[in-house]
DRENDOLUM-541089 format. One record per residue (C-alpha): residue in one letter; x, y, z. Coordinates in steps of 0.5 Angstrom, whole numbers, plus 500, padded with zeros to 3 digits. Last residue first. Example, Ala and Ser with C-alpha at 12.3 -4.5 7.8 and 13.67 -1.06 7.14 Angstrom:
BEGIN
   kolpa     x     y     z
       S   527   498   514
       A   525   491   516
# end
This chain:
BEGIN
   kolpa     x     y     z
       G   454   287   097
       G   452   280   095
       F   448   275   098
       M   441   276   100
       Q   439   276   108
       L   435   271   113
       Y   433   266   109
       D   429   260   113
       V   432   253   114
       D   430   246   115
       I   436   242   114
       L   436   234   112
       F   442   231   114
       T   447   226   111
       R   453   224   114
       I   459   220   111
       E   464   217   115
       M   471   214   112
       P   475   217   119
       A   470   220   124
       L   466   226   122
       E   463   230   128
       V   458   235   126
       V   457   242   130
       L   450   245   131
       K   451   247   138
       A   444   248   140
       P   441   242   136
       D   447   237   139
       L   448   232   133
       P   449   225   135
       K   457   223   136
       G   461   222   130
       R   463   215   129
       V   469   210   132
       V   469   203   131
       K   472   199   138
       P   477   195   136
       E   474   188   135
       E   473   184   141
       E   476   177   141
       T   471   171   140
       S   469   171   133
       G   470   164   130
       E   464   165   125
       I   460   172   125
       K   453   173   128
       W   449   178   125
       A   445   184   128
       L   439   186   124
       R   438   194   123
       K   432   197   125
       K   434   201   131
       E   440   204   127
       M   435   206   121
       E   430   209   126
       G   436   213   129
       R   438   215   121
       E   432   218   120
       Q   429   215   113
       N   429   216   106
       A   436   221   106
       S   440   216   101
       L   445   215   106
       S   440   215   112
       M   438   221   115
       E   440   226   121
       T   435   231   122
       V   437   239   123
       K   431   244   125
       N   430   251   124
       I   437   254   121
       K   437   261   120
       K   440   262   113
       T   445   267   111
       P   451   264   115
       F   450   257   112
       L   456   253   113
       K   459   257   119
       K   452   255   122
       L   453   248   120
       E   460   248   124
       V   464   242   121
       S   468   237   126
       A   474   232   124
       M   475   226   128
       V   482   224   126
       S   486   220   120
       Y   488   227   118
       D   495   228   122
       K   498   221   122
       D   495   219   115
       E   491   213   113
       G   490   210   120
       A   483   210   120
       E   481   212   113
       Y   481   219   110
       L   476   223   106
       H   471   225   111
       A   464   226   108
       L   459   231   109
       R   452   231   106
       L   447   236   106
       L   440   236   103
       V   436   243   104
       K   429   243   105
       G   425   247   101
       N   420   242   099
       E   423   241   092
       L   429   240   095
       E   435   245   095
       Q   442   241   094
       L   449   241   098
       T   452   234   097
       I   459   232   097
       I   461   237   102
       A   468   235   103
       I   472   234   110
       N   480   232   111
       D   482   239   110
       P   477   242   115
       L   472   246   111
       S   474   254   111
       Y   471   259   115
       S   472   267   115
       P   468   268   109
       D   462   264   112
       I   460   259   107
       G   457   261   100
       S   463   266   099
       F   463   271   093
       T   468   276   090
       P   468   282   085
       V   460   283   087
       H   458   287   080
       S   456   294   078
       S   462   298   080
       M   467   293   079
       W   465   291   072
       D   466   298   070
       N   473   297   068
       G   473   298   060
       D   466   295   058
       Q   465   288   060
       E   465   281   057
       S   463   275   060
       F   466   268   061
       A   464   262   066
       L   469   257   069
       L   468   252   074
       L   474   250   078
       P   475   242   078
       S   471   238   083
       Y   474   230   082
       I   481   233   080
       E   481   237   087
       Q   478   231   091
       G   484   227   088
       V   489   233   090
       T   487   233   097
       R   486   225   098
       R   492   223   094
       W   497   229   097
       K   495   228   104
       A   496   220   103
       G   503   221   100
       E   506   222   107
       G   507   215   110
       I   513   213   106
       H   517   219   104
       D   513   222   097
       I   513   221   090
       R   508   224   086
       L   504   223   079
       Y   498   226   076
       I   494   222   070
       K   491   226   065
       G   486   225   059
       Q   485   226   051
       I   482   220   048
       T   482   219   040
       L   477   215   037
       G   478   211   031
       E   477   215   024
       C   471   217   020
       G   470   220   013
       E   470   227   010
       P   463   229   013
       V   466   228   020
       C   466   222   024
       V   468   219   030
       T   470   211   031
       E   470   207   037
       N   471   199   036
       L   469   195   041
       V   466   189   037
       E   459   188   037
       G   455   182   040
       V   454   185   047
       G   452   178   050
       R   459   176   053
       A   462   173   047
       D   468   177   047
       D   467   180   040
       H   473   181   036
       L   476   187   033
       L   479   191   039
       R   480   199   040
       R   483   200   047
       H   485   206   051
       L   488   208   058
       M   491   202   061
       L   495   204   067
       E   501   200   069
       I   505   202   076
       Q   512   199   077
       G   516   199   083
       D   516   191   083
       A   513   188   076
       L   506   187   074
       S   503   193   078
       S   496   194   076
       G   491   198   072
       G   484   199   069
       V   481   206   068
       S   476   210   071
       R   476   217   070
       D   481   223   072
       V   487   219   075
       L   492   219   080
       V   499   216   081
       S   502   215   087
       L   509   213   089
       E   511   211   096
       T   518   212   099
       S   522   209   105
       N   520   202   107
       D   517   200   100
       Q   511   203   097
       L   506   203   091
       Y   500   207   090
       I   494   207   085
       G   489   213   084
       L   482   215   084
       N   477   211   080
       I   482   205   079
       P   479   198   077
       Y   484   192   078
       Y   488   188   073
       N   492   182   076
       G   488   177   073
       A   489   181   066
       V   497   180   066
       P   498   173   069
       Q   492   170   066
       N   492   163   068
       V   494   163   075
       Q   491   158   080
       L   489   163   086
       D   489   159   093
       W   483   162   096
       D   480   168   100
       N   486   173   100
       R   487   172   093
       F   494   172   090
       D   498   173   083
       R   500   180   085
       I   498   183   092
       R   493   188   092
       K   491   192   099
       I   485   196   098
       F   484   204   098
       D   477   206   101
       R   473   212   097
       G   474   213   089
       N   470   207   087
       S   474   202   091
       D   481   205   091
       T   488   201   089
       Y   494   199   093
       F   500   195   091
       T   504   189   093
       R   508   184   089
       N   514   186   094
       T   515   193   093
       K   522   194   092
       M   522   201   089
       T   527   202   083
       T   522   206   079
       T   517   205   073
       I   511   209   071
       Q   508   205   065
       T   503   207   060
       T   498   202   057
       I   494   202   050
       E   490   196   048
       K   490   194   041
       G   486   190   036
       V   490   187   030
       G   488   187   023
       D   494   191   021
       D   489   196   019
       V   488   197   027
       P   491   204   028
       I   489   207   035
       P   486   214   033
       G   489   215   038
       I   492   217   044
       N   493   224   047
       F   496   224   054
       E   496   230   059
       V   501   228   064
       E   501   233   071
       A   507   232   075
       H   507   234   083
       E   509   239   088
       I   505   245   086
       E   508   252   086
       K   512   252   080
       Y   508   248   076
       V   511   242   072
       R   507   240   066
       T   508   234   062
       V   505   234   055
       Q   503   227   051
       S   503   224   044
       I   501   218   041
       W   498   217   035
       S   503   219   029
       N   509   217   034
       L   512   218   040
       Q   510   226   040
       Q   513   229   047
       H   512   236   049
       V   515   238   056
       E   512   244   059
       D   514   248   065
       L   510   252   069
       L   508   259   072
       P   514   264   070
       G   515   260   063
       R   518   255   060
       V   516   250   054
       V   521   244   052
       T   520   240   046
       L   523   233   047
       Q   525   228   042
       T   525   232   036
       Q   527   226   031
       S   520   222   032
       E   519   215   032
       S   519   214   040
       K   518   207   042
       I   512   203   043
       S   513   197   047
       F   509   191   045
       T   506   186   049
       G   503   179   047
       N   496   176   046
       P   492   180   052
       R   486   177   054
       F   482   183   057
       V   474   181   057
       Y   468   186   058
       A   469   190   051
       G   473   185   048
       S   479   180   048
       A   477   174   045
       Q   476   167   048
       P   476   161   043
       D   481   157   047
       K   485   152   042
       D   487   159   039
       T   483   163   034
       G   480   168   040
       D   483   174   037
       N   487   176   043
       G   488   183   043
       S   495   186   042
       Y   497   189   048
       Y   500   196   048
       S   506   200   050
       Y   508   206   053
       S   514   209   058
       Q   515   213   064
       E   521   213   068
       A   523   215   075
       F   530   214   079
       A   528   218   085
       T   530   224   090
       V   525   226   095
       L   529   232   099
       N   522   234   102
       R   523   241   099
       S   528   240   093
       N   523   235   090
       V   527   231   085
       Y   524   226   080
       R   529   222   075
       T   530   219   068
       L   524   222   064
       K   526   220   057
       G   528   224   051
       E   533   219   048
       D   538   224   047
       A   536   229   052
       S   536   225   058
       Y   530   228   062
       L   530   230   069
       L   524   233   073
       K   524   238   078
       L   519   239   084
       S   521   245   089
       G   519   250   084
       Q   522   252   077
       G   521   245   073
       V   524   242   068
       E   532   239   067
       V   534   237   061
       T   540   232   061
       N   545   230   056
       T   546   237   053
       K   543   238   046
       S   537   241   049
       G   530   240   045
       E   528   245   040
       Y   522   249   041
       T   516   250   036
       H   511   255   037
       V   504   254   035
       T   499   260   034
       S   491   258   034
       I   485   261   031
       I   480   256   028
       S   475   257   023
       S   468   252   024
       P   466   246   021
       G   460   242   024
       L   459   243   032
       Y   462   236   035
       A   465   233   029
       K   468   239   027
       V   470   241   034
       Y   473   234   034
       Y   478   235   028
       S   480   242   029
       R   481   241   036
       L   485   234   036
       R   489   237   030
       S   491   243   035
       T   492   238   041
       S   496   234   037
       N   501   240   035
       S   501   242   042
       L   498   249   043
       P   503   254   045
       L   503   257   052
       L   502   264   054
       Q   504   265   062
       S   500   270   067
       E   503   273   073
       I   497   278   076
       E   495   285   075
       R   491   288   081
       G   484   290   079
       E   481   287   086
       S   478   281   082
       D   485   279   079
       K   488   282   073
       V   491   278   067
       I   494   282   061
       V   494   279   054
       R   497   281   048
       A   499   274   045
       T   492   274   041
       S   487   268   040
       V   486   266   047
       P   485   259   050
       I   484   258   057
       R   488   255   063
       I   487   256   070
       T   493   255   075
       E   491   253   082
       E   491   255   089
       R   485   252   094
       K   481   254   100
       W   476   249   102
       G   469   249   101
       L   470   244   095
       S   465   247   090
       N   470   253   087
       Y   467   258   082
       I   471   262   077
       V   468   268   074
       V   473   270   068
       V   471   277   065
       L   474   279   058
       S   475   286   057
       K   472   291   052
       G   475   298   051
       D   476   296   043
       S   472   290   041
       L   475   284   043
       A   477   278   038
       A   473   272   041
       E   478   267   044
       S   475   267   051
       P   468   267   049
       P   469   261   043
       C   473   256   048
       F   476   250   045
       S   482   248   048
       I   481   240   047
       N   479   239   054
       L   476   246   054
       L   470   243   050
       P   464   245   055
       C   466   252   055
       Q   461   256   059
       Q   458   263   057
       F   455   268   062
       N   450   274   060
       T   450   279   066
       V   443   281   067
       T   441   288   064
       N   442   294   069
       G   435   298   068
       Q   437   301   075
       G   433   295   079
       T   439   292   082
       S   445   296   082
       S   445   296   089
       R   445   289   090
       S   451   288   085
       E   450   282   081
       T   455   277   082
       L   451   272   085
       F   445   273   080
       A   449   272   074
       L   452   266   077
       S   446   263   078
       S   443   265   071
       A   449   262   068
       V   449   255   073
       L   442   254   071
       K   443   255   064
       E   449   250   064
       A   444   245   068
       E   439   245   061
       K   445   244   057
       Y   448   239   061
       G   442   235   061
       I   441   235   054
       S   449   233   053
       L   448   227   058
       R   442   224   054
       L   446   225   048
       A   452   221   051
       Y   447   215   054
       D   444   215   047
       D   451   215   043
       A   453   209   048
       V   446   205   046
       H   448   206   039
       Q   455   203   040
       R   453   197   044
       E   453   197   051
       T   459   194   055
       G   463   201   057
       S   462   200   064
       I   459   207   064
       A   453   204   061
       D   452   196   062
       H   453   196   069
       H   448   202   070
       Q   452   209   072
       A   449   212   066
       I   442   211   068
       A   443   216   074
       L   447   221   070
       A   442   222   065
       D   436   223   071
       A   441   228   074
       L   442   232   068
       A   435   232   066
       D   433   234   074
       T   439   240   074
       T   434   245   073
       P   432   251   068
       G   426   256   069
       S   420   255   073
       T   419   253   080
       S   426   256   082
       R   431   254   087
       G   434   259   091
       K   440   263   088
       F   445   260   093
       F   442   253   093
       E   442   253   085
       L   449   254   086
       Q   450   248   090
       R   446   244   085
       A   450   246   079
       A   457   245   083
       L   455   237   084
       Y   452   237   077
       Y   458   239   074
       A   462   234   078
       S   458   229   075
       L   459   232   069
       V   466   231   068
       R   466   224   071
       V   461   222   066
       Y   464   225   060
       G   471   221   062
       K   468   215   062
       F   464   216   055
       A   471   218   053
       P   474   212   056
       R   470   207   052
       S   472   201   055
       T   478   202   061
       F   475   198   067
       Y   471   194   062
       G   478   190   060
       T   478   187   067
       W   473   181   066
       Y   478   176   066
       A   476   170   061
       N   482   166   060
       P   481   161   066
       K   473   162   066
       D   468   166   069
       A   473   171   072
       Y   472   177   076
       P   477   182   079
       F   475   184   084
       F   470   181   089
       D   472   186   095
       D   476   187   102
       T   473   183   108
       K   468   177   108
       L   467   174   115
       P   463   167   115
       W   457   166   118
       Q   454   164   125
       E   447   162   125
       N   441   164   129
       A   436   161   124
       A   432   168   125
       H   437   172   121
       K   436   167   115
       A   429   167   115
       D   429   175   116
       T   433   175   110
       Y   429   170   106
       I   423   175   107
       S   427   181   105
       P   429   177   099
       T   422   176   097
       S   418   169   097
       Y   412   165   094
       L   413   158   098
       A   416   151   097
       N   417   146   103
       V   421   140   102
       R   419   132   103
       G   411   134   103
       D   408   131   097
       Q   403   136   098
       N   408   142   099
       V   411   140   092
       Y   404   139   089
       H   401   146   091
       I   408   150   091
       F   409   147   084
       K   402   148   081
       D   402   156   083
       M   409   156   080
       Q   407   154   074
       R   401   158   073
       F   406   164   076
       W   411   163   070
       S   406   163   064
       N   402   168   067
       A   407   173   067
       Y   407   174   059
       Q   413   179   059
       Y   415   176   065
       R   422   176   063
       F   427   181   061
       D   433   178   063
       T   432   172   069
       G   427   170   073
       M   425   165   079
       T   431   167   083
       W   431   160   087
       M   433   162   095
       I   434   157   100
       H   433   156   107
       N   434   150   112
       T   440   153   115
       R   447   154   111
       T   447   152   103
       V   451   148   099
       N   447   141   100
       A   441   145   100
       Q   442   147   093
       A   442   139   091
       L   436   138   096
       A   432   144   092
       A   434   141   085
       A   432   134   087
       V   426   136   090
       F   424   140   084
       D   425   134   079
       N   421   129   084
       V   415   134   084
       R   416   134   076
       E   416   127   076
       Q   410   126   081
       V   406   131   077
       N   407   129   070
       Y   401   127   066
       D   403   127   059
       F   397   126   055
       L   390   129   057
       L   384   127   061
       V   388   127   068
       D   390   135   067
       D   396   136   071
       Q   401   137   066
       I   407   141   070
       P   411   145   065
       P   417   142   062
       S   423   147   061
       V   423   149   054
       D   422   156   054
       N   418   160   049
       I   413   163   053
       E   417   164   059
       F   417   158   064
       T   424   157   067
       F   425   151   072
       G   428   146   068
       D   435   148   070
       P   435   152   077
       P   432   159   076
       D   436   165   074
       Y   441   169   077
       H   447   165   076
       R   450   159   080
       P   450   158   087
       F   447   165   088
       I   452   169   093
       G   448   172   099
       T   451   178   103
       F   449   180   110
       I   452   187   111
       Q   457   190   115
       S   457   198   117
       S   458   198   125
       S   462   192   124
       G   468   195   121
       L   468   203   120
       S   475   204   118
       K   477   197   115
       S   471   198   110
       G   467   193   106
       Q   465   188   112
       W   461   183   109
       V   457   177   113
       V   457   171   109
       E   453   167   105
       L   456   163   099
       T   461   159   105
       K   458   152   104
       E   465   150   104
       K   465   146   097
       L   460   151   094
       R   465   157   097
       K   471   153   094
       A   468   153   087
       R   465   160   087
       D   472   163   089
       Q   475   159   083
       Y   469   161   078
       D   470   169   080
       I   464   172   083
       R   457   174   079
       A   451   172   082
       F   449   178   087
       F   445   179   094
       L   445   184   099
       S   442   184   106
       D   439   188   111
       F   440   195   108
       G   440   201   112
       L   443   205   106
       E   449   206   110
       A   449   198   110
       G   449   197   103
       L   451   203   098
       L   456   205   103
       Y   458   198   107
       A   458   193   101
       Q   458   197   095
       V   464   201   097
       A   468   194   098
       S   466   193   091
       H   463   187   087
       G   465   184   080
       F   462   184   074
       P   455   187   076
       D   449   182   075
       I   445   181   081
       Q   446   187   085
       W   440   186   089
       G   441   190   096
       V   435   189   101
       R   431   193   105
       P   427   198   100
       I   424   204   104
       Q   416   205   102
       S   412   211   103
       F   409   209   096
       E   410   215   091
       D   414   220   095
       K   418   214   099
       I   419   210   092
       Y   421   217   088
       K   426   219   094
       H   429   212   094
       G   430   212   086
       L   434   219   086
       T   438   217   093
       T   441   211   089
       Q   443   215   083
       D   446   220   087
       I   450   215   092
       L   453   212   086
       D   455   218   083
       I   458   220   089
       Y   462   213   090
       H   465   214   083
       P   463   209   078
       T   467   204   074
       A   468   198   078
       E   461   197   082
       D   456   198   076
       H   449   200   078
       M   443   197   078
       C   439   203   075
       M   434   208   078
       A   436   206   085
       G   430   201   089
       N   435   196   091
       I   428   192   092
       F   422   194   091
       E   416   189   093
       L   410   187   090
       Q   406   183   094
       G   408   186   100
       S   401   188   102
       N   403   196   102
       V   406   195   095
       L   400   191   092
       E   395   196   095
       K   399   201   092
       V   398   198   085
       K   391   198   086
       I   391   205   087
       K   395   206   081
       K   390   202   077
       V   384   207   079
       N   389   213   078
       S   390   211   071
       Q   397   209   069
       Q   402   212   064
       R   407   216   069
       W   407   209   073
       W   411   206   067
       R   416   211   066
       Q   417   211   073
       F   418   203   073
       F   423   203   068
       A   428   208   071
       M   426   205   078
       E   430   199   076
       V   429   193   082
       Y   422   190   082
       I   420   184   086
       F   414   180   085
       K   409   176   090
       R   403   171   089
       N   399   170   095
       K   394   175   093
       D   392   171   087
       D   389   175   081
       L   392   182   082
       L   399   179   082
       A   398   176   075
       S   395   183   073
       I   401   187   076
       V   406   182   073
       S   403   183   066
       D   403   190   065
       L   410   191   068
       V   413   186   064
       N   409   189   058
       Q   412   196   059
       V   419   192   060
       C   419   190   053
       A   424   185   050
       G   424   182   043
       R   432   183   042
       I   435   186   036
       S   430   186   031
       N   425   188   037
       N   428   195   036
       G   422   198   040
       G   419   195   046
       F   416   201   050
       Y   421   200   055
       Y   427   197   052
       Q   427   202   046
       D   427   207   052
       V   433   205   055
       T   437   204   049
       K   438   197   046
       L   443   192   046
       W   445   195   053
       G   440   200   056
       V   437   200   063
       D   438   193   064
       D   431   189   066
       H   433   183   071
       S   426   180   072
       H   424   177   078
       P   420   172   082
       V   423   170   088
       L   421   162   090
       H   424   161   097
       V   425   154   098
       N   424   152   105
       V   428   145   107
       K   424   142   112
       D   424   142   120
       P   422   149   121
       V   416   150   116
       I   415   157   113
       R   408   158   110
       Q   406   162   104
       T   399   160   102
       T   399   157   095
       N   394   152   095
       Y   392   151   088
       E   384   151   087
       I   384   145   081
       Y   378   146   077
       N   376   139   074
       S   378   133   070
       Q   374   127   072
       A   377   120   071
       S   372   114   069
       S   374   115   061
       V   381   114   062
       A   380   107   065
       G   375   105   060
       A   380   107   054
       L   385   103   057
       I   380   097   057
       V   378   098   050
       A   385   098   048
       F   387   092   051
       L   381   088   048
       L   383   091   041
       V   391   088   042
       I   388   082   045
       A   384   081   039
       M   389   082   034
       P   394   077   037
       M   389   072   035
# end
């Protein structure tokens, strides 16, 4: 009998199923916002790293897939066809380095269709720079340049202006990003994912994930931006990822198939939406529908989103729509809500109690240094190209511009990429440099050539440059000159203000006389190469160029037997104890500053992740496992070299750390050139090398670090402005990124240290500054790169750990007087003098060449608080000019004031027809940008903020540009050439 019941049941069930119909369903995906419901903005996106585990080109065409199956070409092909299938679908794209590669290969027919998608808003460019740049380790000038490159491309090809910043993956967020690479670009909003786990927990509780961020104290509300932090990460809520192999259950809505689940999936959607709405203000929430390298088969995502929008809106509890960050921003603005105010920045970032992402501030220091050197070279090369006149044929700076742009990516200059990818970035930079070097040489030849001699059969002067001067290798200056020949050194200053500096070049003979451009003999000094530089030079020249012969002479000087050795012949004296070989005092006889000062080295052993928390120290994360001071192992504690221009102190601490401290006669700061490496790891322990400058100043846990080389931000040890910090990592949790410098002050003095590249640093004890200069580790920190940070350099005889050579600069001032030095010398460190070399017969150089040249009116100098950060002739013949005020409001009693620049004096040989002030990236007129700017209400702001001062609009007759503290103004200038340069 039971058998019959079962059969009957089966027959009835089959009958029920067979009566249903399975037809085509037209999904209603019309975009609408419903005022009294939670609106879920679905934002389809793919986060495409411009290099990380694979190189930028491998990611684009899908090469090296054994590392990762990622192909951006597939993403774009697939997304475009999915968008063309349904006019309601939307997608945002961010990285122009990839989009350019794809666009070049499309047919005209496809390009017309894509332009229609862009014009209709289905495809929107967000951020729009060449890459999604890092925010801790780049210099602000590089951030501006790489963003300008992307924005120009979008404007030229699509006539579009990006509205939204999308920095979803960088590991902490800078104040400069908010106001300069946000509000000053005309962006209405900025979105990102990564903030400290303690900060996020508090913001979720208090519904303060969305804020109005004022990144600059000087520019205040005139440069603020609406900022949204994602509740979790930049991927969708759990259960809503739909790449082909993802495990989220798709909607099964065919009644003839098993596993029909429409109501169940709608319930999941509504629950996830309401959970997010509970931590978000207003009735609008954003779901970031995508993550790394997704949409390689876009239909698998869009099919599911079509269904969710259709069925969720039929259900009616919440409203779902295809959206973009721009649409979401407009909806937030229309809600007329008051938003919490955020100031300062979001550093440092930790995602777990023992995982502070502060190691990458220093990771790959040689690459960070290379980027910084080429950044300044690119700036100078564009100036020289402008003076000569841009040529349609011949060398350009374009390859260098592209290479520098992608080097700002958050897995490039950050040092968090794989080794073969770091090599690829460096190769691109080197190729770009080679081409720019030719441009610089031809520009200098043009500018130095006497006009009267042109056309008289003169050969064009051949200028050589020395990219390896950092290791004292310069073939043209070391060449043995034949009888009657002299070496000519041409020096170009890209700053626009007068400067006095000592030039250092290697020579192969002691018989050297130096003359200036008037032919007068000037003071010079021969110095021995330090032992470590000689070794570095011979090894690295071989690694760079293959074997070559080296000429060098080294003299050794024994240290003094008296108790104190005094170094320096001008106002500044450094005092060392002879027996220990240690710096003890800093004395400036001009401003009467005298202070106890010591410098030391130590290292942190990198945690290997074998204790109860498996977090290791790696490319991203700094997790020290003990600190060890490095004592000098050498018998000769000090070698002092003295001369008329400068004194040097050579110190060799051990076989892998040495330094040369220089005190120049005319300069009131000390320059410390360090050589670190190869860091020994044969004991199985990774090491992170630091130097400390120690004084007796009472600094009350407070210190100041720069934001991308621009504003200085106050830091307090073991403290955060936005939440009560639970201290788990007292060292790593107090590290901050430094691009320009760090300083301390007490009630009478200030100690400043400037750097030549991005480093991590802190003040872990009152009166002390610590900088991390190099790191070599043996364990991966489990953040995705899957490779240890263990850089090596190889020659035919074998490989060894990377050696770093770099410089720090230090000075002690009376309180309030350090800013002038930090800003002026900081700018000179960023923009070193450009040197080029040639040979001449006897003294005939002057008869056939122009001895001096000034691109600006020779009687004019830029104000001391202003820098030219861009001077470039564009393809259309217009000139792009950017001027930056170098001081913050209240930073210096003399220089934190309105400054003015006379454009007619900047362009003495040009007729200025028209000057248009532009947004920072020069893709829209500034006036238009300001008109469109959204105004945001700030919670609890009743009192009037101090009025923000800005330079007045440019008077077209006077052509004088005013700049207020921290202002950067960008102009497009239409010029005619009146006359050529030269004699």
